[in-house]
Structures are given as structure tokens and as C-alpha cells.
C-alpha positions in Angstrom: 54.4 -39.2 3.8 51.3 -39.5 1.6 48.1 -39.6 3.5 45.8 -42.3 2.3 42.1 -41.8 1.4 40.0 -38.7 0.6 39.6 -35.9 3.0 36.1 -37.0 3.9 37.3 -40.6 4.5 40.0 -39.4 6.8 37.8 -37.1 8.8 35.1 -39.8 9.0 37.5 -42.5 10.1 39.0 -40.4 12.9 35.6 -39.1 14.1 34.1 -42.6 14.3 36.6 -43.6 17.0 35.3 -40.8 19.2 31.6 -41.4 18.6 31.2 -43.8 21.5 32.7 -41.4 24.0 30.6 -38.5 22.7 27.4 -40.7 22.9 28.2 -41.6 26.5 28.5 -38.0 27.7 26.0 -36.5 25.3 23.5 -35.2 27.9 26.2 -33.7 30.2 28.0 -32.2 27.2 24.8 -30.3 26.3 24.7 -28.9 29.9 28.4 -27.9 29.5 27.6 -26.0 26.3 24.7 -24.2 28.0 27.0 -23.3 30.9 29.6 -21.9 28.5 27.0 -19.7 26.7 25.7 -18.4 30.0 29.1 -17.4 31.2 30.0 -15.7 27.9 27.3 -13.1 28.6 28.3 -9.5 29.2 26.6 -6.2 28.7 29.6 -5.2 26.6 28.4 -6.5 23.3 31.8 -7.1 21.8 32.6 -9.7 24.5 29.9 -12.3 23.7 30.3 -11.5 20.0 34.0 -12.2 19.8 33.9 -15.1 22.3 31.0 -16.6 20.5 32.9 -16.6 17.2 35.7 -18.7 18.5 33.6 -21.0 20.6 31.3 -21.6 17.6 34.3 -22.9 15.7 34.0 -25.6 18.3 35.7 -28.8 17.3 34.8 -31.9 19.3 35.1 -30.2 22.8 37.6 -33.0 23.5 39.0 -31.5 26.8 35.6 -31.0 28.5 34.5 -34.4 27.2 37.5 -35.9 29.0 36.4 -34.3 32.2 32.9 -35.8 31.9 34.3 -39.2 30.9 36.8 -39.3 33.7 34.1 -38.5 36.3 31.9 -41.2 34.7 34.7 -43.7 34.7 35.1 -43.5 38.5 31.3 -43.6 39.1 30.6 -39.9 40.0 26.9 -39.2 40.3 26.7 -35.5 41.0 26.7 -32.3 38.8 30.0 -30.6 39.7 31.8 -32.1 36.7 29.5 -30.1 34.3 30.6 -26.7 35.5 34.2 -27.8 35.8 34.2 -29.2 32.2 32.9 -25.7 31.2 35.9 -24.2 33.0 38.2 -26.4 31.0 36.7 -25.3 27.7 36.8 -21.6 28.8 40.4 -21.9 29.7 41.2 -23.6 26.4 39.3 -21.0 24.4 41.1 -18.1 26.2 44.5 -19.7 25.3 43.4 -20.0 21.7 42.6 -16.3 21.5 46.0 -15.4 22.9 47.8 -18.0 20.8 46.3 -16.6 17.6 47.5 -13.1 18.5 51.0 -14.3 19.3 51.2 -16.4 16.1 49.5 -13.7 14.0 47.2 -16.5 12.7 44.5 -15.6 10.2 42.6 -18.9 10.4 41.2 -21.0 13.2 39.8 -24.4 12.1 39.3 -23.1 8.6 37.5 -19.9 9.6 38.9 -16.4 10.0 40.5 -16.1 13.4 39.0 -13.7 16.0 42.1 -11.5 15.8 41.7 -11.3 12.0 38.1 -10.2 12.3 38.2 -8.1 15.5 41.8 -7.1 15.9 44.5 -8.1 18.4 43.6 -5.9 21.3 39.9 -7.1 21.6 41.1 -10.7 21.2 43.6 -10.4 24.1 41.1 -8.7 26.3 38.3 -11.1 25.6 40.7 -13.9 26.3 41.4 -12.3 29.7 37.6 -12.1 30.2 37.2 -15.8 29.6 40.1 -16.6 32.0 38.3 -14.5 34.6 35.0 -16.3 34.0 36.7 -19.7 34.3 38.1 -18.7 37.7 34.7 -17.4 38.8 33.3 -20.9 38.1 36.2 -22.6 39.9 35.4 -20.5 43.0 31.7 -21.4 42.7 32.7 -25.0 42.9 34.3 -24.3 46.3 37.0 -26.9 46.2 40.5 -25.8 47.0 41.8 -29.0 45.5 40.1 -28.2 42.1 41.2 -24.6 42.3 44.8 -25.7 42.9 44.8 -28.2 40.0 43.3 -25.7 37.4 45.2 -22.7 38.5 48.4 -24.6 38.3 47.5 -25.9 34.9 46.9 -22.3 33.8 50.3 -21.2 34.9 52.0 -24.2 33.3 50.3 -23.4 30.0 51.6 -19.8 30.2 55.1 -21.1 31.0 54.8 -23.4 27.9 53.8 -20.4 25.7 56.9 -18.5 26.9 59.1 -21.5 26.5 57.9 -21.8 22.9 58.8 -18.2 22.3 62.3 -18.8 23.6 62.8 -21.9 21.3 61.0 -20.3 18.3 63.0 -20.2 15.1 65.9 -22.2 16.8 66.8 -25.2 14.6 69.1 -26.5 17.3 66.0 -27.2 19.5 66.2 -30.7 20.9 63.5 -33.3 21.0 63.5 -33.0 24.8 63.0 -29.2 24.7 60.2 -29.6 22.2 58.4 -32.2 24.3 58.7 -29.9 27.3 56.9 -27.2 25.4 54.0 -29.4 24.3 53.7 -31.0 27.7 53.2 -27.6 29.2 51.4 -25.8 26.3 48.9 -28.6 25.3 49.1 -31.7 27.5 48.8 -29.9 30.9 45.2 -29.0 30.3 44.4 -32.5 29.1 45.9 -33.9 32.3 44.0 -31.4 34.5 40.7 -32.1 32.7 41.1 -35.8 33.5 42.4 -35.4 37.1 39.4 -33.3 38.3 37.1 -36.1 37.2 38.5 -38.2 40.0 38.8 -35.3 42.5 35.1 -34.4 42.3 34.3 -38.1 43.0 36.7 -38.1 46.0 38.6 -41.0 44.6 42.1 -42.2 45.9 45.2 -40.3 44.7 46.2 -43.4 42.7 43.2 -42.9 40.5 43.8 -39.2 40.2 47.3 -39.8 39.1 46.3 -42.5 36.6 43.7 -40.2 35.0 46.2 -37.3 34.9 48.8 -39.6 33.3 46.2 -40.7 30.7 45.4 -37.0 29.9 49.0 -36.0 29.7 50.0 -38.7 27.3 46.9 -38.2 25.2 47.6 -34.5 25.0 51.2 -35.1 23.8 49.9 -37.6 21.2 47.3 -35.1 20.1 49.8 -32.3 19.6 52.3 -34.5 17.8 49.7 -35.5 15.3 48.7 -31.8 14.8 52.4 -31.1 14.1 52.6 -33.9 11.6 49.4 -32.9 9.9 50.7 -29.4 9.3 52.9 -30.8 6.6 50.6 -33.5 5.2 47.0 -32.6 5.4 44.3 -30.8 3.6 42.8 -27.7 5.2 39.4 -29.5 5.6 41.0 -32.0 7.9 43.1 -29.8 10.1 41.2 -26.5 9.8 44.2 -24.5 8.5 46.3 -24.3 5.5 49.2 -26.7 5.0 52.5 -25.3 6.2 51.3 -22.7 8.7 54.0 -23.9 11.2 56.7 -23.6 8.4 55.7 -20.1 7.5 55.8 -19.0 11.1 59.2 -20.7 11.7 57.8 -23.0 14.3 60.2 -25.8 15.3 58.2 -29.0 15.7 59.1 -32.6 15.9 59.0 -33.3 12.1 61.4 -30.4 11.5 63.7 -31.4 14.4 63.9 -35.0 13.0 64.6 -33.9 9.4 67.1 -31.2 10.5 69.2 -33.7 12.5 69.0 -36.3 9.8 70.0 -33.9 7.0 73.3 -32.9 5.5 74.8 -29.5 5.8 73.1 -28.2 2.7 69.7 -29.2 4.1 70.5 -27.7 7.5 71.4 -24.4 5.7 68.0 -24.6 4.0 66.1 -25.0 7.3 68.1 -22.2 9.0 67.3 -19.8 6.2 63.6 -20.7 6.2 62.9 -21.1 9.9 65.5 -18.9 11.7 65.7 -16.0 9.2 62.2 -16.5 7.9 63.7 -15.9 4.4 61.2 -18.0 2.4 60.8 -18.2 -1.3 58.2 -19.8 -3.6 58.7 -23.6 -3.6 60.4 -23.7 -0.2 57.4 -25.3 1.5 57.3 -28.0 -1.2 61.1 -28.6 -0.7 60.6 -28.8 3.1 57.9 -31.4 2.7 60.2 -33.3 0.3 62.9 -33.3 2.9 60.5 -34.6 5.6 59.4 -37.4 3.3 63.1 -38.2 2.4 64.0 -38.7 6.1 60.7 -40.3 7.2 60.1 -37.4 9.6 56.3 -37.6 9.4 56.3 -41.3 10.1 58.8 -40.8 13.0 56.5 -38.2 14.5 53.4 -40.5 14.2 55.5 -43.2 15.8 56.2 -40.9 18.8 52.5 -40.2 19.0 51.7 -43.9 19.0 54.1 -44.5 21.9 52.3 -41.8 23.9 49.0 -43.3 22.9 50.2 -46.6 24.3 51.2 -44.9 27.6 47.7 -43.3 27.8 46.0 -46.7 27.4 48.3 -48.2 30.0 47.4 -45.5 32.5 43.8 -46.7 32.5 44.8 -50.3 33.4 43.9 -49.8 37.1 40.3 -49.2 36.3 37.8 -52.0 35.7 36.8 -52.6 32.1 33.5 -50.9 31.2 32.0 -48.9 28.3 33.6 -45.6 29.4 37.1 -47.1 29.7 36.7 -48.7 26.3 35.5 -45.3 24.9 38.5 -43.6 26.4 40.8 -46.1 24.7 39.1 -45.2 21.5 39.7 -41.5 22.1 43.4 -42.4 21.8 42.6 -43.9 18.4 40.8 -40.7 17.4 43.9 -38.6 18.2 46.3 -40.9 16.2 43.9 -41.7 13.3 43.7 -38.0 12.3 47.0 -38.6 10.6 45.4 -41.0 8.1 
């Protein structure tokens, strides 16, 4: 699928749909960033140096933004959500450090990954440090409910990583298995980030569940678009080179769709490239051609749209207000990155 517009047009269009939400939480997000910096501190100089490298790569801080927005949506007036949003970002950053080691990634959002610069061992250990710091902040909050939600999310993410290893390079992976991986690996933290916004405000369980459902569906949509972009974007949009997933033999929804739609010759091609990792010059171009032939990028984006609709529907129990509207637009941000 051809992606319309220039790289700058695409990035600008997607970013604009997140602007309202970022503006609404701007002051609290600045507090979150200060909290993160404070809790990266260590007398072991390598720790803040390495952690600072990946945190500076930044992105939109979407997960902590969702915590702040969810708390605002239900009328929370305190300060607990700031530290807990920082917890979410520290957990996320720790998983990125570990992911890049497992995937042997050399780039992270267009910059050299921490493991490429500092090595695998420091990256794993600093990831462990950030996990530990996040749990210190959870304990400071003092809520067993919050601790239960975030510790459970951490274990689910780890389960998702292991499940991805089990299904790696297996072209017979089903859509259901793939969705199980991304629900655990990516969407679980989105769901937890949103749920704790209601928990700190002591809102009814129905509101907790609605925000969690919003986050889960948004997280799945976000990952689906990431997987589509890997075969159809410029590095400046996605922050990594086109075809990273292909080179690593990752089985994502575009590949699953094309594999099952293809003939035996095409299946043989996918098995050689992704199961055996026997890849030649021109194989990535051929893979992209097969994805286009079978409409696999479009199909992946359609899946993402369905999850985006589910996310919007989950917010239906809340009264219409600027934050709810901005959270609707955050769904648009996740989907529009594909264009």
C-alpha cells in the first residue's frame, strides 16, 4: 500500500490529532518528566547516562499522558497521578531496553539504541534498575490496588515477551496467537495506565473497567499500525528502517495475512525468509510486493480501525467534555500514523 503525502505531512497530520490531549495535560506532564529525571539518579554514572539516552529519545510519552488524561476525565484533583504516570513511563522504558537486547536492535526511534552504544549487559541491568525504581514509586503511593494493577501489568508484559519468542519465526502463527502477544506485550500497559486514573480518584469499578478497555483497545490499535508501518513507512516517521521486522523474522499481522492468502510458492518464500532467516538482496522488496498484492497492509489498518472504534465506545459511559474528546482524538493519532 502506498502511503500518501510527504514524510513531514504524515508526521504533522498524526501529531495534530494528539495536540489537544497534550495541551490539556501539559503542566502535569512537565511534573512527570521531572519525576522521571529525579528517579533516574544514581551515584553509578553509567545508570543515568544510559537511562537518559533512551528516555531522551522520548516520543510523545503517550502512556503517561493517558494516565494523566484518565484521571482528569473522572475529575481527580490530587497529585498521585503524576508519580504513577512516571511509573508507567519507567516501566515502559525498562521494557524497551530489554526488547532491544532481545531483538538485537541497533536503532530506537531513529537513534542508536542503548545496547548498540553501551552493550547488552549494561542495557539489561539498567532496565532492571528502572523496573526497581518504578516499584519504589508504587510503594511510595501506598495503594495496594495500584500496586496490584501495575505489578500484574508487568508480569503480563513479560509473559507477552516470552510468548513472542515462542511464536517467533513461525509462519503458521494464527491471528489469535498474534493478538494474544500484542495484548500482553503492548496493550496491557496502555490498559493499566488508563485504569489507575480511575483508581486514584476512587471511582466505581465500571469506570475503571471502561478506562481499562479503552487503553487495551488503543494499545492493540497502536501496535497494529506499528506493524503495518514497518513495511510501508520512511524511517523519519517510524524511527527505524523499513523492514526491521522482516529482517528479524517477526511474524506480524501483515505477514500472517499475506501468508494465508498466498499460494504455495509464496508460502515457501515466507518460510525461507522468516523461519530460516535465509534472506537475499531484493527479498524485502518482494515481501512488500506480496503484501500489496494481497492487501495485507490495508487489512492490518482495518483491524486497527476496529480496535479504535472499540476504544471510543468504551468511553461512552463518561459525559462529553474536552478531555473525552481529546481521548477520542488520541485514537485518531494512533491510526493516522499509517497515512
